[in-house]
C-alpha positions as CSV (number, residue, x, y, z in Angstrom):
1,M,-33.7,-2.6,1.9
2,F,-31.1,-5.3,3.1
3,D,-30.5,-7.4,0.0
4,S,-28.5,-5.0,-1.8
5,V,-26.3,-4.6,1.2
6,R,-26.1,-8.2,1.0
7,D,-24.5,-8.4,-2.2
8,D,-22.2,-5.4,-1.0
9,L,-21.3,-7.6,2.0
10,R,-20.4,-10.7,0.5
11,A,-18.7,-8.8,-2.5
12,T,-16.4,-7.1,0.4
13,L,-16.0,-10.8,1.7
14,D,-15.3,-12.4,-1.6
15,E,-12.1,-10.0,-1.7
16,I,-11.2,-10.7,1.7
17,R,-10.6,-14.3,0.3
18,A,-9.0,-13.4,-3.1
19,A,-6.3,-11.3,-1.2
20,G,-5.7,-14.1,1.4
21,L,-7.0,-11.8,4.0
22,H,-9.4,-14.4,5.5
23,K,-9.7,-15.5,9.3
24,P,-10.6,-18.5,9.8
25,E,-11.8,-19.3,13.1
26,R,-10.9,-22.7,14.7
27,V,-12.6,-24.8,17.2
28,I,-11.0,-25.9,20.5
29,G,-12.9,-28.7,23.0
30,S,-10.7,-28.4,25.5
31,P,-9.4,-26.0,28.2
32,Q,-6.7,-23.5,26.9
33,S,-3.6,-25.2,27.8
34,A,-0.1,-25.9,25.7
35,T,-1.8,-28.1,24.1
36,V,-5.2,-28.2,22.5
37,A,-8.0,-30.5,20.9
38,V,-9.1,-28.3,17.5
39,T,-12.3,-30.1,16.9
40,A,-13.8,-27.5,13.5
41,G,-11.7,-24.9,11.6
42,G,-8.8,-27.2,10.9
43,R,-6.9,-31.2,11.3
44,P,-9.3,-32.4,14.2
45,G,-7.1,-34.2,17.4
46,E,-4.6,-32.5,19.8
47,V,-2.2,-30.0,18.6
48,L,0.4,-28.0,20.5
49,N,-0.9,-24.3,20.8
50,F,1.4,-21.8,20.1
51,C,-0.9,-18.8,19.6
52,A,-2.3,-17.8,23.1
53,N,-1.7,-15.0,25.5
54,N,-1.1,-17.7,27.6
55,Y,2.2,-17.0,28.4
56,L,2.6,-18.3,32.4
57,G,0.3,-21.3,31.5
58,L,-1.9,-20.2,34.0
59,A,-5.5,-20.2,31.8
60,D,-5.7,-24.0,33.3
61,H,-3.9,-23.7,36.8
62,P,-5.6,-26.3,39.1
63,E,-4.7,-23.4,41.9
64,V,-6.3,-21.0,39.8
65,I,-9.4,-22.8,39.5
66,A,-9.7,-24.0,42.6
67,A,-10.1,-20.5,43.4
68,A,-12.4,-19.6,40.8
69,H,-14.7,-22.8,42.3
70,E,-14.3,-21.0,45.3
71,A,-15.7,-17.9,44.7
72,L,-18.6,-18.5,42.4
73,D,-19.9,-20.7,45.6
74,R,-19.3,-17.2,47.6
75,W,-20.0,-14.4,45.6
76,G,-22.5,-15.8,42.6
77,Y,-22.2,-16.1,39.1
78,G,-22.3,-12.1,38.1
79,M,-23.4,-8.8,39.1
80,A,-26.1,-7.6,36.7
81,S,-25.5,-3.9,37.4
82,V,-22.8,-1.2,37.0
83,R,-20.4,-0.4,39.5
84,F,-21.7,2.9,40.7
85,I,-25.5,1.5,41.1
86,C,-25.2,-1.9,42.9
87,G,-22.1,-3.7,41.5
88,T,-19.5,-3.3,43.9
89,Q,-18.7,-6.2,45.9
90,E,-15.8,-6.6,48.4
91,V,-14.2,-9.0,46.3
92,H,-13.2,-5.9,43.6
93,K,-11.9,-3.4,46.1
94,E,-9.3,-6.2,46.9
95,L,-7.9,-6.6,43.7
96,E,-7.9,-3.2,43.1
97,A,-6.2,-3.0,45.7
98,R,-3.5,-5.3,45.2
99,L,-3.0,-4.7,41.6
100,S,-2.4,-1.0,42.6
101,A,0.5,-2.4,45.1
102,F,1.8,-4.8,42.7
103,L,2.3,-1.8,39.8
104,G,3.5,0.5,42.0
105,Q,0.7,3.0,41.4
106,E,-1.8,4.9,43.7
107,D,-5.0,3.3,42.8
108,T,-6.9,0.7,40.2
109,I,-9.9,0.7,38.8
110,L,-11.8,-2.3,36.7
111,Y,-12.7,-2.3,33.6
112,S,-14.9,-5.6,32.1
113,S,-11.5,-5.4,29.2
114,C,-8.8,-3.6,28.1
115,F,-10.0,-2.5,25.5
116,D,-12.5,-0.9,27.2
117,A,-9.6,1.0,30.1
118,N,-7.9,2.5,26.8
119,G,-11.5,4.0,25.6
120,G,-12.1,5.5,28.7
121,V,-8.9,7.3,29.8
122,F,-8.7,9.8,26.9
123,E,-11.8,11.1,26.4
124,T,-12.3,11.8,30.2
125,L,-8.6,13.5,31.1
126,L,-8.0,15.2,27.6
127,G,-10.2,18.4,26.3
128,P,-9.7,20.7,23.3
129,E,-7.4,22.5,24.6
130,D,-5.2,19.2,24.9
131,A,-2.6,17.4,23.2
132,V,-1.7,13.7,23.1
133,I,0.9,11.9,21.6
134,S,0.8,8.4,20.3
135,D,3.1,5.9,18.9
136,A,2.4,5.1,15.3
137,L,1.7,1.0,16.2
138,N,0.5,1.5,19.3
139,H,-2.8,-0.7,19.7
140,A,-6.3,-0.3,17.7
141,S,-7.9,-0.2,21.4
142,I,-5.9,3.0,22.0
143,I,-6.4,4.4,18.4
144,D,-9.8,4.1,19.3
145,G,-9.9,5.4,22.5
146,I,-8.4,8.9,21.2
147,R,-10.7,9.0,18.3
148,L,-13.0,9.5,21.3
149,C,-11.3,12.6,22.8
150,K,-11.3,16.0,21.7
151,A,-7.5,16.3,22.0
152,R,-5.1,17.5,19.1
153,R,-3.3,14.3,17.4
154,F,-0.4,13.6,17.2
155,R,1.6,10.3,16.0
156,Y,5.2,9.6,15.9
157,A,7.3,6.7,14.3
158,N,7.4,3.9,16.7
159,R,10.1,4.3,19.1
160,D,11.7,7.2,17.2
161,L,13.1,9.5,20.5
162,A,13.7,12.1,17.6
163,D,10.1,12.4,16.5
164,L,8.6,11.5,19.5
165,E,10.5,15.2,21.0
166,A,9.3,16.7,17.5
167,R,5.9,16.4,18.2
168,L,6.0,17.2,21.7
169,K,7.6,20.4,21.0
170,E,4.7,20.9,18.3
171,A,2.5,20.4,21.2
172,T,3.9,22.4,23.4
173,E,4.2,25.4,20.8
174,G,0.9,25.3,20.2
175,G,0.0,25.7,23.6
176,A,-1.9,22.5,24.6
177,R,-2.7,22.6,28.5
178,R,-2.0,19.1,29.0
179,K,0.2,16.8,27.0
180,L,-0.4,12.9,27.2
181,V,2.6,10.3,25.7
182,V,1.0,6.7,25.2
183,T,2.7,3.8,24.1
184,D,2.4,0.3,24.3
185,G,4.8,-1.6,27.0
186,V,5.1,-4.3,24.3
187,F,4.2,-3.7,20.7
188,S,2.0,-7.0,20.1
189,M,2.7,-7.9,16.6
190,D,6.3,-7.3,16.6
191,G,7.3,-8.1,20.5
192,Y,9.1,-4.5,20.3
193,V,10.0,-3.3,24.2
194,A,9.2,0.9,24.4
195,P,12.0,2.4,24.9
196,L,10.3,3.8,28.7
197,R,12.9,5.5,30.3
198,E,13.9,7.8,27.4
199,I,10.0,8.7,26.7
200,C,10.0,9.5,30.5
201,D,12.9,12.0,30.3
202,L,11.3,13.7,27.4
203,A,7.6,13.5,29.2
204,D,9.8,15.3,32.1
205,R,11.5,17.7,29.6
206,Y,7.8,18.9,28.1
207,D,5.8,19.1,31.2
208,A,4.3,15.7,29.8
209,M,2.4,12.7,31.4
210,V,3.1,9.1,30.3
211,M,0.3,6.1,29.8
212,V,1.8,2.7,29.1
213,D,-0.7,-0.4,27.8
214,D,1.3,-3.1,28.9
215,S,-1.2,-5.4,28.5
216,H,1.5,-8.2,26.8
217,A,4.1,-7.8,29.5
218,V,2.3,-7.8,32.9
219,G,3.1,-11.1,34.8
220,F,6.2,-11.9,33.3
221,V,8.6,-8.9,32.2
222,G,10.9,-7.3,34.6
223,P,13.3,-8.3,37.6
224,G,9.2,-9.3,39.7
225,G,6.7,-9.4,36.4
226,R,5.6,-5.5,36.9
227,G,5.8,-4.7,33.2
228,T,7.7,-2.8,31.3
229,P,8.0,0.4,33.7
230,E,9.4,-2.1,36.2
231,L,11.7,-3.4,33.5
232,H,13.3,0.6,32.6
233,G,12.7,1.2,36.5
234,V,10.4,4.3,35.9
235,L,7.3,2.8,38.1
236,D,7.2,5.8,39.6
237,R,7.5,8.0,36.4
238,V,4.4,6.7,34.2
239,D,1.1,8.4,35.5
240,V,-1.0,5.6,33.7
241,I,-0.7,2.2,33.4
242,T,-3.9,0.0,31.6
243,G,-3.8,-3.7,30.9
244,T,-5.8,-7.1,30.6
245,L,-6.5,-10.2,33.0
246,G,-6.7,-12.0,29.8
247,K,-3.4,-12.8,28.7
248,A,-0.7,-13.9,31.2
249,L,-2.8,-12.8,34.3
250,G,-5.3,-16.1,34.2
251,G,-6.1,-15.8,30.4
252,A,-9.6,-15.1,31.2
253,S,-11.2,-11.1,30.5
254,G,-11.4,-7.7,32.0
255,G,-8.8,-5.2,32.0
256,Y,-7.7,-2.2,34.5
257,V,-6.1,1.3,34.7
258,A,-4.0,1.7,37.3
259,A,-2.6,5.6,37.6
260,R,-2.5,8.2,40.2
261,A,-5.0,8.4,42.4
262,E,-6.4,12.0,41.2
263,I,-6.8,10.1,37.3
264,V,-8.6,6.8,39.2
265,A,-11.0,9.0,41.2
266,L,-11.9,11.2,38.1
267,L,-12.2,8.1,36.0
268,R,-14.7,6.2,38.4
269,Q,-17.2,9.6,37.7
270,R,-16.7,10.2,34.1
271,S,-15.3,7.3,31.8
272,R,-18.5,6.0,29.9
273,P,-17.0,2.6,29.7
274,Y,-16.7,2.2,33.4
275,L,-20.2,3.9,34.3
276,F,-22.5,2.0,31.5
277,S,-20.7,-1.6,31.4
278,N,-21.2,-4.6,34.2
279,T,-18.6,-5.2,36.7
280,L,-16.2,-7.2,35.9
281,A,-17.4,-11.2,37.1
282,P,-16.5,-11.9,40.5
283,V,-15.0,-15.8,39.9
284,I,-12.8,-13.5,37.8
285,A,-12.0,-11.0,40.2
286,A,-11.1,-13.9,42.8
287,A,-9.1,-16.1,40.5
288,S,-7.2,-12.8,39.0
289,L,-6.2,-12.5,43.4
290,K,-5.2,-15.9,43.6
291,V,-3.0,-15.6,40.3
292,L,-1.4,-12.6,41.7
293,D,-0.7,-14.5,45.1
294,L,1.0,-17.1,42.4
295,L,3.4,-13.9,40.5
296,E,4.4,-12.9,44.3
297,S,5.3,-16.1,45.5
298,A,7.7,-17.5,42.9
299,D,9.4,-16.5,40.0
300,D,9.6,-20.5,38.2
301,L,7.3,-19.5,35.8
302,R,8.6,-16.8,34.5
303,V,12.3,-18.2,34.7
304,R,10.5,-21.6,31.9
305,L,8.6,-19.0,29.6
306,A,12.2,-17.0,29.5
307,E,14.4,-20.2,28.7
308,N,11.6,-21.4,26.3
309,T,11.5,-17.8,24.2
310,A,15.7,-18.2,24.0
311,L,14.9,-21.5,22.5
312,F,13.0,-21.2,20.0
313,R,14.4,-18.0,18.9
314,R,17.9,-19.5,19.3
315,R,16.6,-22.7,17.3
316,M,14.6,-20.5,14.9
317,T,17.2,-18.1,13.3
318,A,19.9,-20.8,13.3
319,E,17.3,-22.8,10.8
320,G,17.2,-19.7,8.5
321,F,13.9,-18.3,9.8
322,D,13.3,-14.3,9.7
323,V,12.2,-13.7,13.1
324,L,12.1,-10.5,14.4
325,P,15.3,-9.6,17.0
326,G,14.6,-9.3,20.9
327,D,14.0,-11.4,23.7
328,H,10.2,-11.3,24.2
329,A,7.8,-14.5,23.9
330,I,6.3,-12.8,21.0
331,A,8.3,-14.3,18.5
332,P,7.0,-12.7,15.0
333,V,8.2,-15.2,12.2
334,M,8.3,-12.7,8.8
335,I,6.4,-14.1,5.8
336,G,6.1,-10.9,3.7
337,D,2.9,-12.4,1.4
338,A,-0.7,-12.9,3.4
339,A,-1.7,-16.2,1.3
340,R,1.9,-17.4,1.6
341,A,1.4,-17.1,5.6
342,G,-1.8,-18.3,5.7
343,R,-0.7,-21.6,4.1
344,M,2.2,-22.3,6.1
345,A,-0.2,-21.8,9.0
346,E,-2.3,-24.2,7.3
347,L,0.7,-26.8,6.7
348,L,1.9,-26.4,10.5
349,L,-1.3,-27.2,11.4
350,E,-1.5,-31.0,9.7
351,R,1.9,-31.4,11.1
352,G,0.3,-30.2,14.8
353,V,1.3,-27.2,15.8
354,Y,-1.4,-24.7,15.8
355,V,-0.4,-21.2,15.0
356,I,-2.3,-18.3,12.4
357,G,-0.8,-16.2,9.9
358,F,-1.1,-12.5,10.4
359,S,-1.9,-10.1,7.7
360,Y,-3.5,-7.0,7.0
361,P,-5.0,-4.8,8.2
362,V,-3.5,-6.3,11.6
363,V,-0.5,-5.8,10.6
364,P,0.9,-3.6,7.3
365,Q,0.9,-4.9,3.5
366,G,3.5,-6.8,2.6
367,Q,4.4,-7.5,6.7
368,A,3.0,-11.0,7.0
369,R,4.1,-13.2,9.5
370,I,2.9,-16.4,12.0
371,R,3.7,-14.5,15.4
372,V,4.6,-17.3,18.0
373,Q,4.1,-16.9,21.3
374,L,5.8,-19.3,23.9
375,S,4.6,-19.8,27.4
376,A,5.9,-21.5,30.8
377,A,3.6,-24.5,29.8
378,H,5.7,-25.7,27.4
379,S,8.3,-28.3,27.8
380,T,11.5,-28.5,26.1
381,D,10.5,-30.8,24.3
382,D,7.1,-29.1,23.0
383,V,9.3,-26.1,21.8
384,N,11.5,-28.1,19.5
385,R,8.9,-30.5,17.6
386,A,7.3,-26.6,17.1
387,V,10.7,-25.8,15.4
388,D,10.4,-29.1,13.1
389,A,7.7,-28.6,12.1
390,F,8.0,-25.1,10.7
391,V,11.5,-26.1,8.7
392,A,8.9,-29.3,7.5
393,A,6.2,-26.9,6.6
394,R,8.6,-24.8,4.7
395,A,10.3,-27.4,2.7
396,E,6.9,-28.4,1.3
397,L,5.4,-25.0,0.8
398,E,8.7,-24.0,-1.5
399,E,8.6,-27.4,-3.1
400,A,4.7,-27.0,-3.9
401,E,5.7,-22.7,-5.0
402,A,8.4,-24.5,-7.7
403,A,6.3,-26.7,-8.6
404,S,3.6,-24.4,-9.6
405,V,6.1,-22.2,-12.1
C-alpha cells in the first residue's frame, strides 16, 4: 500500500522544492545564544543568530542554567504522569502562583506548550450555542484550537476594529450565549501589536470575553514586561492570557493559561491537552521561576533589547530595505518572492548571519520575508554587522539576477 502513497508524497515534496517553499533545517552544535555554531544545513562555523525567539538572551543565562541544575538534583528529570494522577509537584504550583501574580490574573494552569494551551481553551469554554470571533492573522494554534470546538466561528480582518464590531453584532443578533474575542497580542510574522484597549471596549459593549495569546510579548513588552495587556493598560479587562515559556521566558518549552479563577478551574477538569499530556518537566518549572526573579529585579535586558531593535530598524530603513513598521523586536524584511527570500537567507548565512526566509504557507503568497528577531544578547556591533551583511547580500543577489536576464 505505501508504495503508491510514497510516490504521491515524493511528488508533493518535489512541488514544494520547485516552488521555492522547502524549509531546510539547520543543525547547531552549541547552546542557543547570540551566536551559534552551525554544523549542518549551511556554512559550518560560528554565526550571528538573528532568528531565535530568545528575546532577552536568557536561554543560556548562567543563573537560569544554575537553577536548572539545582532543580534536576532536587526534583528529578521528569514526572512520567499527568497532573491529576501523580504529576503535580510543589514547583508546579509555585510557578502557577508566580505567573498569576506577574500577569495580574487570578489563577494560572501550566501546559506542555502554548500550542496545547490554545488547543485546550476553546473546546472547554464554548459550545454550539456560543461564538468565537478570531483575528484573521492569529497563530495556527489558535486556529486549530477553534476547530476543535463547536461554537460558531467568525473571523475579522487583522486589527480591523470596524470589522470586529460587525462580527460581534452578527454573533449577538444570532443569539450567541457566550462570545469570545481572541487575538494574538503581537502577530508573529509582522511584529504588529493588537489594539487591546479598543478590543476590550468593543467586548464590553457587546458583553464578550477577551482572550490574548501573548507569546511574543510577555517578558519584554510593557513597562514591567507583562505583555500587551500591560502595555495598553487592560490587565484587569482581559479574561484569558495564553503564553509560552519557550520564548523570552528562558526559551525552553511549556505554556500556560492565566485567567479568571473559574476559567482555570474548569480547564483543570475538562481541558484535554492538560488531562492527557505529561506534566511540564520540573527542571523547566524551576528555571522559569528564576527567569521571573530576573525580570522583576531589573529592566536592563528590556532596555538593551529596545535599543538593539531601534538601531536595526533605523539602519535597515536608511539602507532602503522594506521593513514593516513598528518598534517590536520582530522586524520583518519584506522580499516578496519566496525563492528570492530563500536565496537571500543563504547569502546572509555565507556572511555569518543566521536568518530564515519565511514563505507560504507560513505567510501569504507573494509576501515572503526574512523575519529578523533581535535579542538583548546582541551587541551593538552584532546589529551593525547584520545590517552590513544585508547590504552586501542584496548587492550580490541583484548582480546575479541582472546577469541571468
